[in-house]
N, C-alpha and C positions, 0 to 999 in steps of 0.2 A: 540916315531917311534919305534915299535919293530919289526923286521922278524925275522918269525918263524925259524929251526933252519934248517930244512929239505931246507926252500930257500937262509938262506945265503950261507950253502954249497956249494947248485948249483950256485949259483951268485958266487962263493969264485974260484971254478975249474971252468968256467966261460961254466957251464949248460943250457941246452936249461927252461929260467920260462918264463910261459905263467900269467900274469896278471888278474884276472876277479875283475868284479863290482859288488855289491851286492846289489846298490836298483834293480835289477831286482826281488831277493830274497828277502827283506823282503817288497817294492812296485809294482811291477809287475807281483806276479804270484799271485794265491788263497792259500791258506792255507787248509789244512798243504804241497799239494803237493809244493811247494817251493823250501822245502827241502831238500826232494827224485828229485828234478829239478839239486838243486845246487850241492849237489853227484856227478849227472848227468854227468858235468858237468866238475866238476874234473878230473871226473874218463874218458870224453872223453882226456880230456887234460892228464895224466897216458898214456891213451895208446899209444898220440902220441911221448913218448919219452918224453915228458918235465915235471917241477915240476910247480903248478898250484897255484898259490897268488891269494887269496880272498882278497881285500883289507876294510876294516871297520875301524869305531870306535869304539872300543868295553872300557866303563868305562872307556872315556877321551883319553884314548890311542890307537894311529894311528896301526892298525897292518894288515901286509902285508902278509899273509898266514896263516887259522885258522884254532884253531883244533873243535874238537866238539863242544864242548858246548859253544864255542864261533859263529862257526855259527850257532847253536840252537839257541841265541840271536838274533840275529839278524833278525831270519825265523821268530821269534812267539814274542816278546815283542809288547808290542803296543808303546812303549816311543822313538821308535828308526828313527832319523827327516831323509830326505832325505837332505845329503851336496852334497853341490856346494861347489870349491875352497874355498868359501867366508867362506861359515856356519863352514866348516875345528874348524878354533879355537874358537870362540864360544861354540862347544859341548867337544871340549876336553878340554875349562877350566871349565864347569858345571860338568865335569867326565861323562857324558852322551853317546847316543849310536848312534851311525850314519851311513847310509849306502849310500855309495858314488855313485857320475852320474855318467856319462862317463870323466866328466872334473875334476873330482877332483881323480877320479882313475889315469887314464892318470898321476898328477902330482907327486902324494905319489911312483909311482908305477916305472915315471924316476924318482925321488928322489934315490930313493933307487936302481937303477941301471939296475932294468931287462926292455928291451929292445921292449917287443910286448906284448901287452894287445888284448884281445879277449872281443866283448859284440853283441848288439844285432845290435840297430839302430842310427845314429848319433842324438842328436841334431840339429837344425837351426835357418831359421830364418822361423817365425809364417809369415802361412798367413795374410794378413790386417798387414803386417808387415809396411807398407807406413803411419798410420794411430795410430797403437801403439807404433812404434817400438822395439815391442817382439824379442830376441834376443836369445837363445840361449850362456850359459855361453861356451860351448863345444868350439867352435868357434879360440873364441881368445884362450884357454889355447892350443886346438891343432895350434896356431899359433907360442907357445912359447917356448912349450917341445917336447923332440924328442922321438920318442917314433912311433912305429909299430901297427894304430889299425884297427886290421880284426873286418868289420863289411859285415852286409849288407845294407848298403848305408844309407841316413834319411830318419828318423820315415815318410813314406808316408801323415800324415795328417797334415804335412808340406808343407813350398812351396819351392818344389827341386829345380827349374830353379833355386833359387835365392838363395838359401845355397850355388850351385855350386863357383856360381859367385863372394859370400865371401870368400869362400874359396881357389877364384885366385889370388882372392885381397890380403891376409894373404898372399899367399905363400904357399899351402898346399898342399901339392905333391898327388894324388887321381889317382887311378890305380884299372884297372877292372881283377879280377883273372876269367880267360876265357871266357872273355865278352869285349868287345865293350860299350858293354853300359849300363851306372847306375842300378843299382837297386832300389828298393824302399821299399824297405823293406817286402813286404807281399807281395809284386810281383817283379820279375825278371827282369822286364823290369821298369822303372821313367820316360820313356818319352825321357828321354833326356843320349847324348853317355857320354863317358868320354874320359880323354883324352889321357890316356896310358892304354897298354895293359900289362898285363905280365900272364904267364902260371906255373909257378912252382913258390915253395918255396925257389928254384933258385935263376931265376931272383928278386925275392925279398930282397933276400939278397946281392945280385950283388945292387941293387939300392941305400942301405943304403952306403954300402961301396962305391961308387961314392957322396955321400952327403957329405959323411965326409972331402971324397979325394978333394971336391972343395967347404967344409966350408958351406953349404945350409943344415946339420945338425941340425940348432935348431930346424925347425918344426919337424909334426909330419909325417909321411904318410901313407894314409888312404886307404886299399887295402880292397875291393867295393869286395862281396862272394854273389853273387846269389843263392838263394832258381832255383831249375830247374822249365822250368812250369811244372811239374806235381806237386811238391811242392807246388807251391806258393797259395797263397787263388786265388777263379777264379777272376778275374779282373772282372768284366762285378759288380759279389755280391759289393765287396768292394769299387769302385765305387758309386753304389745309397744307400750306407752303408754309404761311409761318405759325400754322399752331404747331406742325412739325418738330418744325424750327425751336419752336419755344420748351417741347420738349426735351428738343434734342442737348441744346444749350443747359438745361434743370442736371442730364444727367453726364455731361462732359463737366459741371463745375466749373461754366464760365461767368465773370461774371465783372460789374463794373466794368472801364473803358473798353475790353473784349467783347462787351457785349453785339453791340455795336456792328463791326466788324466780321462777327460772325457769323451773326445773322443775316447782313446783306449777302456775304458768299452764299448760307444757303438755301437763299434766297437765288442764289442765281445759278447755283446749280440745280439745284430742282425743279427752274420755271425754265431749263435748258437755251437760259442764257435770252430766256426773252425779260428776265426784271431788269439787268443792262440794257436793253436797245430801250425800253419805256426809261429812263434813266437817263439817255443818253437824247433820247427826244423832247423830254423834255427841257434838261440843261439848254440844250438851241434854241428852244422855245421861249426863253427865259430871259435867253441875253436879248436874240428882238427885238423880245415886248421895251427891256429894260432902257436900252438907245431909243426907242420907243419916247417911251416918259423922263428919259435926260434929256431930249432936241425939245421936248414943252416945256419941260421945267428951264430949260436954258435960253426962253424965251420970254418969260416969264419977266 
């Protein structure tokens, strides 16, 4: 594992660092726009006074903090694998390239001593999981990884209610940032409440300090940061297109890990790109908030 000099220096001097995933770059955004968004997100972290640490596997090496060459490779190569925690070792052993998911990013970031991570939306319990047992590996990793994850909730194509129940069972703390409602990724309100609300980065830092004092700091703290009602995807459009997408997935026999990319692409096409625009807004907003939280945590 290689930590970029700038990131290592910041960690050594207890300055704020924000980890960033790379699956969004390699698999979640269209080319060549993905590279520009990667730069924008890193710049937003810097604007907030923190050091960005984009995480990926580059030629078999886990890197925390990518130089321009590595970032371009993750954004443009055709052989970049999507890596959960279980995939890291095989890709590393083959000296391959891998983009890290929420789970893999959280694992590597926490191992390096990074305490705050920004992403778009979490994985969770899939619809019809009673039949398929389809559950994101994000949940298990968050249950055993002490890191703050700033996100826009759980991807709205999933079973949000079941995911919140699972997070409760796993003992993962969920905070709504400036809201009493759990956001639904593209939507400001998923239809479910949050168990706890915070209204400032300082409050998040206080929760972390209390965790350490009470010995409950081996699990993640999720900070759910919603889009505003003006920024969200139109809820009626979202629900209609998602319903059509679920029926299309059934007709075409889409199952397992192929469901999520299928539905996200269906939403992108069915909303004429509005879902992608909302995704980009929330990713940038989460990076900005994560930088503020990292600064508050570093000052404790």
